C-alpha positions, 0 to 999 in steps of 0.5 A: 499499499501507497503510505497516504502522505507521499498519495496526498501530501504531508498537509493533507494527510494529517489533516485525514487523522487528525479528524479521524482522531476527533470522532474518535474522542467523540463517538467512540469516548477514547482519551485523547492520547489513544484516539490520535494511536489509533486513527495511526495505525489504523491510516497506517495500516490501509483500513477502508473504515479509516479511509475511504471516501468519495473520490479515491480509487482502491486497487486490487491487491496483489495477490488477489484472483481477479475473478474473486473480485468484483472488479480491478479497481473501484471509484468510491463515488460515496462512505455509507454508515450503518454498518459502513459501506462504499458506493463504488463504481468499476473501471467500466461504470459497474456501480454497485454497494461494497461493505468497507469488509470486502475493501479491507480484504481484495483492495487497497487504496491506490489515489485520492482525487485531490 
């Protein structure tokens, strides 16, 4: 997986981690230092629950059989909650809603539009 700061720049990556940390602090009621640590760990691991957002391209992970996946790459159109899902479009324009667990198991973040 490409590091988030390499993909979108250090400033945007820091802003994303800060926003995620604030959500963990507010929603999950984690202490500030724990929320920041968890946010950093999830982003470093490429966790789609921490990362998935509109404008991103997620590509098939190396070693995954393309026959076991919906597409080679997916563009995230919308982030949905309860349960965490993403509305995506594949390379031929087919739209689908996938659980973020599918992104986690099968894809990795490879591009994020500005």
